[in-house]
C-alpha positions in Angstrom: 128.7 55.7 149.6 132.1 55.2 151.1 135.5 54.7 149.5 135.0 50.9 149.7 131.5 50.9 148.1 131.4 48.7 145.1 129.9 50.2 142.0 128.3 47.4 140.0 128.6 47.6 136.2 126.7 45.5 133.8 128.7 43.8 131.0 127.1 43.9 127.6 127.9 40.8 125.6 129.2 43.0 122.8 131.9 44.2 125.1 133.6 40.8 125.4 136.7 40.2 123.4 137.6 36.5 123.2 135.5 35.9 126.3 137.2 38.7 128.3 135.6 42.1 129.1 137.1 44.9 127.1 137.7 48.4 128.5 134.5 49.4 126.7 132.6 48.1 129.7 133.9 51.2 131.6 133.8 53.7 128.8 130.8 55.9 128.5 129.2 56.0 125.0 128.3 59.2 123.1 124.7 59.0 124.4 125.9 58.8 128.0 127.2 62.4 128.0 130.4 61.2 129.7 128.5 59.7 132.6 128.8 55.9 133.2 125.8 54.2 134.8 126.4 51.9 137.7 124.5 50.4 140.6 125.4 51.4 144.2 126.6 48.2 145.8 125.6 49.4 149.2 122.0 49.4 148.1 121.7 46.3 145.9 123.5 43.0 145.5 125.2 42.1 142.2 122.7 39.3 141.2 119.7 41.5 142.1 121.3 44.4 140.0 121.7 41.9 137.1 118.0 40.8 137.5 116.8 44.4 137.5 118.9 45.3 134.4 117.9 42.3 132.3 114.4 41.5 133.5 112.9 44.9 134.5 114.9 47.2 132.1 115.1 44.7 129.3 118.8 45.1 128.5 121.5 42.5 127.8 124.2 41.6 130.3 126.4 38.5 130.8 127.3 39.5 134.3 128.4 42.2 136.7 131.9 43.6 137.4 132.7 46.2 140.1 135.1 49.0 140.9 135.1 50.9 144.2 134.5 54.5 144.8 138.1 54.8 146.0 139.4 53.3 142.7 137.4 55.9 140.8 138.7 58.6 143.0 142.3 57.3 142.4 141.6 58.0 138.7 140.2 61.5 139.5 136.7 60.4 138.6 133.7 61.8 140.6 131.1 59.3 141.7 127.6 60.4 142.7 124.2 59.0 143.4 121.6 59.5 140.6 118.4 58.0 141.9 116.2 59.5 139.2 116.0 56.4 137.0 115.8 54.0 140.0 116.9 54.3 143.6 120.2 52.2 143.3 121.5 54.2 140.3 124.7 56.1 140.5 127.2 57.5 137.9 130.9 57.6 137.4 131.6 61.0 135.9 134.1 61.4 133.0 132.8 64.9 132.4 136.2 66.6 132.9 138.1 64.1 130.8 139.4 64.3 127.2 138.7 61.3 124.9 142.3 60.0 125.4 141.9 60.3 129.2 138.6 58.4 129.0 140.3 55.6 127.1 143.1 55.3 129.7 140.9 55.6 132.7 138.4 53.0 131.3 141.3 50.5 130.9 142.4 51.1 134.5 138.9 50.6 135.8 138.5 47.5 133.8 141.8 46.2 135.3 140.6 47.0 138.8 137.4 45.1 138.1 139.1 42.1 136.5 141.5 41.8 139.5 138.5 41.7 141.8 136.7 39.1 139.6 133.1 38.8 138.5 130.6 39.8 141.1 127.9 37.8 139.2 128.1 35.9 136.0 125.5 34.0 134.1 126.3 30.4 133.2 126.3 29.6 129.5 
């Protein structure tokens, strides 16, 4: 991965607020142990990541947003490959962040992603 590598994040339909992705998209849940799952965009395209997530893993997603490794680093978030679940898997680590820092950083990541626009979106 390089600073410009796009990290592809699936958007759960529950994380849309009036049709717009909320910061929850980029906020790890309690079960995530402060590690946010993403796809390494150097290894897989956005549509293929969506197909894998929905068809092979059986999860819900309305599309794919992306932040770069550099954007994560600008928020003092570590990014690392985590190929154990599948080869293209990576994580954005919030492990050294307080809950209030997680909230702020998730909003900033969401804003980076929205400025970039959807990488893949299903049609309704």
